[in-house]
C-alpha positions as CSV (number, residue, x, y, z in Angstrom):
1,M,151.3,164.1,78.2
2,C,150.5,160.5,77.1
3,A,153.6,160.4,74.9
4,I,155.8,161.5,77.8
5,F,154.3,158.8,80.0
6,I,155.0,156.1,77.3
7,A,158.5,157.4,76.8
8,V,159.1,157.2,80.5
9,I,158.0,153.5,80.5
10,I,160.2,152.7,77.5
11,F,163.2,154.7,78.6
12,G,162.6,154.7,82.3
13,S,165.2,154.5,85.0
14,M,164.2,151.1,86.3
15,S,166.8,148.4,85.5
16,P,166.1,144.7,85.8
17,P,168.4,142.6,87.9
18,G,171.7,141.9,86.2
19,C,171.4,144.8,83.8
20,S,174.5,146.8,84.9
21,G,175.2,148.1,81.4
22,C,171.9,150.0,81.1
23,V,171.8,153.8,81.2
24,A,169.8,154.9,84.2
25,R,168.6,158.3,82.8
26,Q,169.2,160.3,79.7
27,N,168.6,164.0,79.2
28,L,166.3,163.9,76.2
29,T,163.7,166.5,75.3
30,D,160.2,165.4,74.6
31,T,160.7,165.8,70.9
32,Q,163.9,163.8,70.9
33,M,162.2,161.0,72.9
34,M,159.3,160.8,70.5
35,Q,161.6,160.8,67.6
36,R,163.6,157.9,69.0
37,I,160.4,156.0,69.7
38,R,159.2,156.4,66.1
39,Q,162.6,155.5,64.7
40,R,162.7,152.2,66.6
41,G,159.1,151.3,65.5
42,Y,157.6,151.0,69.0
43,L,153.9,150.5,69.3
44,F,151.7,152.6,71.5
45,M,149.1,150.7,73.6
46,K,146.9,151.2,76.6
47,N,148.1,149.7,79.8
48,K,145.1,148.6,81.8
49,L,147.3,147.4,84.6
50,I,148.5,150.8,85.6
51,G,147.0,152.0,88.8
52,S,146.0,148.5,89.9
53,N,147.1,146.9,93.2
54,G,149.2,144.3,91.3
55,S,146.9,141.4,92.0
56,Q,145.5,140.3,88.7
57,N,144.1,137.0,89.8
58,N,140.8,136.0,91.2
59,I,142.2,132.7,92.4
60,P,143.6,132.8,96.0
61,N,147.2,131.8,96.4
62,G,147.4,128.2,97.8
63,A,143.8,127.3,97.2
64,H,143.4,123.6,96.4
65,A,141.8,122.8,93.1
66,G,142.9,119.1,92.5
67,T,141.5,115.8,93.5
68,T,142.8,113.2,96.0
69,L,144.6,111.4,93.2
70,C,146.3,114.6,91.9
71,P,146.3,117.1,94.8
72,W,147.5,120.1,92.9
73,K,147.0,123.7,94.1
74,W,147.2,127.2,92.7
75,A,150.3,129.3,93.1
76,L,151.5,132.6,91.7
77,D,154.4,133.0,89.3
78,D,155.9,136.4,90.2
79,N,158.2,138.4,87.9
80,P,158.5,142.2,88.6
81,D,159.9,142.8,85.1
82,R,156.8,141.3,83.4
83,L,153.3,142.7,82.7
84,P,151.2,141.2,84.1
85,R,153.6,140.7,87.1
86,F,151.6,137.8,88.5
87,L,150.5,134.7,86.6
88,S,148.5,131.8,88.1
89,K,150.0,128.4,87.8
90,A,149.3,124.9,89.1
91,V,151.8,123.1,91.3
92,C,151.6,119.6,92.5
93,P,154.5,118.8,94.9
94,S,153.0,115.4,96.0
95,C,151.8,114.2,92.6
96,N,152.9,110.8,91.4
97,H,153.8,109.5,88.0
98,Y,150.2,109.1,87.0
99,C,149.4,112.8,87.2
100,K,149.8,114.7,83.9
101,A,150.3,118.4,83.7
102,I,148.1,120.5,81.4
103,H,150.2,123.4,80.0
104,Y,149.1,126.7,78.7
105,T,151.3,129.4,77.0
106,H,150.7,132.9,78.3
107,T,152.1,135.9,76.3
108,S,153.2,138.8,78.4
109,L,155.5,141.9,78.1
110,I,159.0,141.5,79.5
111,Q,161.2,144.4,80.3
112,R,164.7,144.0,79.0
113,C,168.0,145.9,78.5
114,D,169.3,146.5,75.0
115,R,173.1,145.8,75.4
116,T,174.0,147.9,72.3
117,T,172.2,151.1,73.3
118,G,171.9,150.6,77.1
119,L,168.2,151.4,77.0
120,M,165.3,149.6,78.5
121,Y,162.6,148.1,76.2
122,W,159.5,145.9,76.4
123,S,159.1,142.8,74.3
124,W,156.4,140.1,74.0
125,M,157.5,136.8,75.3
126,P,155.7,133.5,75.7
127,K,155.6,131.7,79.1
128,T,154.4,128.1,79.2
129,M,153.2,127.0,82.6
130,A,151.1,124.1,84.1
131,I,147.5,125.2,84.7
132,A,146.1,121.9,86.0
133,Y,147.0,118.3,86.7
134,V,144.8,115.4,85.6
135,Y,144.8,111.7,86.6
136,V,146.0,109.3,83.9
137,P,145.7,105.7,85.3
138,N,147.9,103.9,82.7
139,R,150.7,106.4,82.6
140,K,154.2,105.1,83.2
């Protein structure tokens, strides 16, 4: 049962935007699907996000976290083809030149389309985003 569920995730019918060459559904038996998964070297892992409401952040969207000199606030970076779908990031639309962004690289799973086979797959991808802004008085 677990193997079928993982196979559905890997070879599912969801296509990311702009992936017109992907095969929507294939008629594979459970054995054929497991054989294809093993041949391609996919890893099996538990997905703790399944069954959640999609909100993975304890920080409310739009909450102010900065200072009067660097008035940044929290925002959500939304990507439906990524696990986790939502990542918190810092935005500072009114920051001046003396506010410096502090960056952090998140690693997440991204759903992509293999153009040669037309199948969907998940791959680990880094995503660097600002997580805070700090005041640097001598910055030019």
